[in-house]
C-alpha positions in Angstrom: -16.1 -72.4 20.9 -13.6 -69.2 21.0 -10.0 -69.9 19.8 -7.5 -67.4 21.4 -4.3 -66.2 20.2 -2.0 -64.9 22.7 1.2 -62.8 21.2 4.1 -62.0 23.5 4.7 -58.4 23.9 7.4 -55.7 26.0 8.6 -57.2 28.9 6.1 -59.5 30.1 3.0 -59.2 28.5 0.1 -61.2 26.8 -1.5 -59.5 23.8 -4.9 -61.7 23.6 -6.8 -61.5 20.1 -10.0 -63.5 20.1 -12.4 -64.5 17.4 -14.4 -68.1 16.3 -12.6 -70.1 13.8 -13.0 -69.4 10.8 -13.3 -65.9 10.7 -11.4 -63.4 9.4 -12.0 -61.0 11.7 -10.8 -60.8 15.2 -10.9 -58.4 18.3 -7.9 -57.5 20.6 -7.3 -57.0 23.9 -5.0 -54.6 26.0 -2.4 -54.0 22.9 -0.1 -52.5 25.0 2.5 -52.4 21.5 1.0 -53.0 17.7 3.6 -53.8 16.0 3.1 -57.7 16.9 -0.7 -57.3 16.8 -0.2 -55.7 12.9 2.7 -59.0 12.5 0.5 -61.1 13.7 -2.7 -59.9 11.1 -0.8 -59.6 8.0 0.5 -63.4 7.9 -2.6 -64.9 9.2 -5.1 -62.9 6.5 -6.8 -61.5 9.8 -7.9 -57.8 10.5 -9.3 -56.5 13.4 -13.3 -55.7 14.4 -12.4 -54.1 18.2 -10.4 -53.2 20.6 -11.1 -53.9 24.1 -9.2 -52.5 26.8 -9.5 -53.1 30.5 -7.7 -50.7 32.4 -5.8 -47.5 31.5 -2.0 -48.0 32.2 0.3 -47.7 29.1 1.8 -51.5 28.3 -2.2 -52.0 27.9 -3.0 -48.9 25.7 -0.3 -47.9 24.2 -0.9 -49.6 21.0 -4.4 -48.5 19.9 -3.0 -45.2 18.0 -0.9 -47.0 15.7 -3.6 -50.1 15.6 -6.8 -47.4 14.7 -4.2 -46.1 11.7 -4.8 -49.6 10.1 -7.8 -50.6 11.3 -10.5 -47.8 12.0 -12.6 -49.7 14.8 -14.4 -49.3 17.8 -12.1 -49.4 20.9 -14.2 -50.2 24.0 -12.9 -49.2 27.4 -14.0 -48.6 30.9 -16.2 -45.2 31.7 -14.7 -44.6 34.6 -11.1 -44.3 33.6 -10.3 -41.5 30.8 -8.4 -43.0 28.2 -7.4 -41.6 25.1 -9.0 -43.0 21.7 -11.7 -44.7 23.3 -14.8 -44.5 21.8 -16.8 -46.8 24.0 -16.6 -46.3 27.0 -18.5 -49.4 28.7 -19.9 -49.8 31.7 -21.1 -52.7 34.3 -23.4 -55.5 32.8 -23.3 -54.3 29.7 -23.6 -57.0 27.1 -21.0 -56.3 23.7 -21.8 -58.5 20.7 -19.2 -58.8 17.7 -19.9 -59.5 14.2 -18.8 -63.6 14.8 -21.7 -64.3 17.6 -19.3 -64.2 20.0 -21.2 -62.0 23.5 -18.8 -60.6 26.4 -20.4 -59.0 29.5 -18.5 -55.9 31.1 -17.6 -56.5 34.9 -16.5 -53.3 37.4 -13.0 -55.0 39.2 -11.5 -51.6 41.1 -8.8 -52.1 43.1 -5.6 -52.4 40.4 -7.0 -48.8 38.9 -10.4 -47.2 40.5 -12.5 -48.0 37.3 -10.3 -51.6 35.9 -13.1 -53.3 33.8 -13.1 -57.4 32.6 -14.3 -58.9 29.7 -16.0 -62.3 30.4 -17.9 -64.3 27.3 -17.6 -68.0 25.5 -16.3 -69.3 28.4 -13.0 -67.3 29.2 -12.1 -63.9 30.7 -10.3 -61.5 29.8 -9.0 -59.5 32.8 -5.9 -57.3 33.4 -4.1 -57.0 35.3 -7.4 -57.6 38.2 -6.4 -61.1 38.8 -3.0 -62.7 37.6 -2.2 -67.1 37.4 -1.6 -67.8 41.3 -1.5 -63.9 41.8 -3.8 -60.5 41.5 -2.5 -57.1 40.7 -0.6 -54.5 43.2 -3.4 -51.8 44.6 -2.3 -48.8 42.8 -5.7 -46.9 42.6 -8.1 -48.9 44.9 -8.3 -50.0 48.1 -8.3 -53.4 49.3 -12.4 -53.5 50.4 -13.1 -52.9 46.2 -9.9 -55.8 45.5 -11.7 -58.4 47.8 -14.9 -57.8 46.3 -13.9 -57.5 42.5 -11.9 -60.6 42.9 -15.2 -61.9 44.9 -17.0 -61.6 41.9 -14.5 -63.2 39.6 -15.0 -65.9 41.8 -18.7 -65.9 41.5 -17.8 -67.1 37.4 -18.4 -71.2 35.9 -14.8 -72.9 37.6 -14.6 -74.3 34.0 -13.3 -70.5 33.2 -10.0 -70.0 31.4 -8.7 -66.9 32.6 -6.2 -65.0 30.8 -4.1 -62.5 32.6 -1.9 -60.0 31.1 1.2 -61.1 32.2 3.4 -63.6 32.4 4.0 -64.2 36.8 2.5 -67.6 37.2 6.2 -68.3 38.5 6.7 -65.9 40.7 3.6 -66.2 41.9 3.0 -69.0 43.0 6.6 -68.7 45.3 5.0 -66.5 47.3 1.8 -68.9 47.8 4.3 -71.7 48.9 5.2 -69.1 51.4 2.0 -69.0 52.3 0.6 -71.9 52.2 3.6 -74.6 52.7 1.1 -77.1 53.7 -1.0 -76.9 50.6 0.2 -80.2 48.0 -1.5 -78.5 44.5 0.4 -75.1 44.8 3.7 -77.3 45.1 2.4 -79.7 42.2 1.7 -76.9 39.8 4.9 -75.0 40.7 6.6 -78.0 39.3 4.6 -78.3 36.9 5.2 -74.3 35.5 8.3 -74.4 36.2 9.7 -77.5 33.5 6.5 -75.2 31.3 8.7 -71.7 31.4 12.3 -74.0 30.6 10.9 -74.7 27.8 9.6 -70.9 26.8 5.9 -72.1 27.3 3.0 -69.5 28.5 1.6 -71.0 31.8 -1.7 -68.5 30.8 -4.7 -68.9 30.8 -5.9 -71.2 33.5 -8.7 -72.3 34.8 -10.9 -70.6 37.5 -11.3 -73.7 39.3 -7.5 -74.0 39.3 -7.0 -70.4 40.9 -9.3 -71.3 43.2 -6.9 -73.9 44.5 -4.0 -72.1 44.0 -4.3 -68.7 44.4 -3.7 -66.9 47.8 -6.1 -64.5 46.5 -9.0 -66.8 45.9 -8.4 -68.0 49.3 -9.0 -65.5 52.0 -11.9 -67.5 53.4 -9.6 -70.6 54.3 -9.1 -71.1 57.7 -5.3 -72.1 57.8 -4.4 -69.1 54.9 -6.2 -66.5 57.6 -4.0 -68.0 60.4 -1.2 -67.1 57.9 -1.8 -64.0 57.3 -3.2 -63.6 61.1 0.2 -64.5 62.3 2.3 -62.3 59.5 0.4 -59.3 60.5 0.4 -60.2 64.0 -3.5 -59.4 65.2 -6.5 -61.4 64.1 -8.4 -60.0 61.4 -12.3 -60.4 60.9 -13.5 -60.0 57.4 -12.1 -61.0 53.8 -10.9 -57.7 53.1 -8.6 -57.8 55.8 -6.6 -61.1 54.6 -6.6 -60.3 51.6 -5.0 -56.8 52.7 -3.0 -58.8 54.8 -1.7 -61.3 52.1 -1.8 -58.2 49.6 0.5 -56.5 51.8 2.9 -60.2 52.4 3.6 -60.3 49.6 4.6 -56.7 48.5 7.3 -56.8 51.2 8.9 -60.1 49.4 8.9 -58.5 46.1 
């Protein structure tokens, strides 16, 4: 069993620390700020084993240099992006095994950026800004077809996979999900639960992939009533999941 701890950083980022219970060494995922990581490691008597990077954006990478000045560890990041201080560029399908025995597979998931990757293993998915709880990342560099394909790759993972995305966006994402699928009672129920979690100051990440399949419109581009809603919004028929995704993404962007 992997133990994952989330550290709040910047405006709404999560930095993930992961390791097996009892291990004194942990991995850190997407450290956009070194300070909370260093404070946590010191307080818990832990040390870094590796840094995992999903993509090049500064709110995921800005803390790398400071962390390396304290812990000279390998930095694993996407081979298709030029990220300073990445020592070990990784590619799709590559397996990473760490000293505590935990193993992760690299999944290339372009869309948010051209070379975005996720790390999947031990029942968890560190997905950066590709998939969000109840949403997905904006298309800053990739195409709708690429992001649609990337989300399909994630959809193929086991339903019980815990989704660890990099931002606390669930509440806002569910507001759009209710617009896109007003008859979906599971979305309404989740929105009420999330509102209470946020009122209490609690994180809404992680979520299971099964919950995402049922309540995240960006993973539901083959569902007839969502297709119909997207067609109504764009005003013409949509013939492929990628076209539906493009419409739903543009719909949400227009409302943000």
